[in-house]
N, C-alpha and C positions, 0 to 999 in steps of 0.2 A: 516375317517369314515363317513357315510351320514345318515342325520337326518332322522329318521325314519318317513314312512306316516300311521299315527293312524288314524284306522276307527274303528267302534263297532265291527268286526269280529277279529280285532288283537288285539284289548284291552287287553282283560286281556293277553292273554299270555305275548305281548310285556311290557306292566306293571308292571299288578296287581301281574305277576309271576317272575318279574325279579329281580333275584339274589342283581342286584345293583342298586344305586337312579337312576331314571330316569326323566327327567327334561321334563314338559307335553306344549306346549305353545299350548294356547288357541286361533286360528284365524280366519279371511276369508278376501278373495278377496277381500273384499269391503272397508279392515281396511287400511287405510294409515303407522296410528303406528304401527300398524304387520311387513307392509312392511320394516319401517325402523329397527325392530327389530331382523329380520329373519338375518340379516350377522352378526350381533353382537353372538347372539346365533351360528353360523355356527364358530365363531372363538373362542369363550369359548369350543364349544365340540371337536376342532379340537386343542386347550393347553390344555385343563382338561383333556380328555377322558370321558367326561359324556356322558352321551345318552342324548339325546335329541329326541322327537316326538313331531313331530306338528299334531295336530288334526282341522280338519276344521271343526268349530262348525257349516254351515250351513249344510254341509253335513252328519253331527253325532249331533244333536242338542239334543238327550238323556245322551249322556256323558255328555255336560255341564249343563244339568239341574241336572244331579248325584249329581256333587259338587256344585252346584248353581253357578256357573259363569256367571255373571251378564253384565260384561264386557270384550270385545276382545283391544287388548291381555290378557292375562291371563296367568300366568305362575302355574304351581303345582307341586313343588317337591315330590318326592316318594321314600319310603323306604319301601321296605317291604310292600309293596301294600298297604300302608298307606299314604296319603299326610299331609306331616309337614312342609309345609313351603308353603304359596300363594305370589307371584309378580303381582300384577296388575299395567299396566300401560309399556310404552316404556320408558325403562333407559336407558344412558348410560353404557358401558361396564363394567367399571369401579364398579359400583353401584349395577351391579349385580351380578360380583366378588364377592361384598362384603357379599352383602342379601344373596346367595346360600352358602359363607364360603369359598372362590376359591383363595381371594389374599392374 
């Protein structure tokens, strides 16, 4: 699997209408911690089969504002189109897995 590049145009279909849980990473090109967490999320996606989408906040600020995201990286876990968990900041893989209930 490959992380989905989320945009304003595909967000509703890929996240809100998805019948599986989706983890959305709010990130930006200039964000050092975002670059650190990216490979960790790729590993989690490959190992656990979790659908993960990346949303560039500089290109899609309206979605960031909709969910009150104030810092990057922020990850929101969506189930049934609703955010059920929020993780702020880059964390080691084992902590991310634990917070997502995957470990």
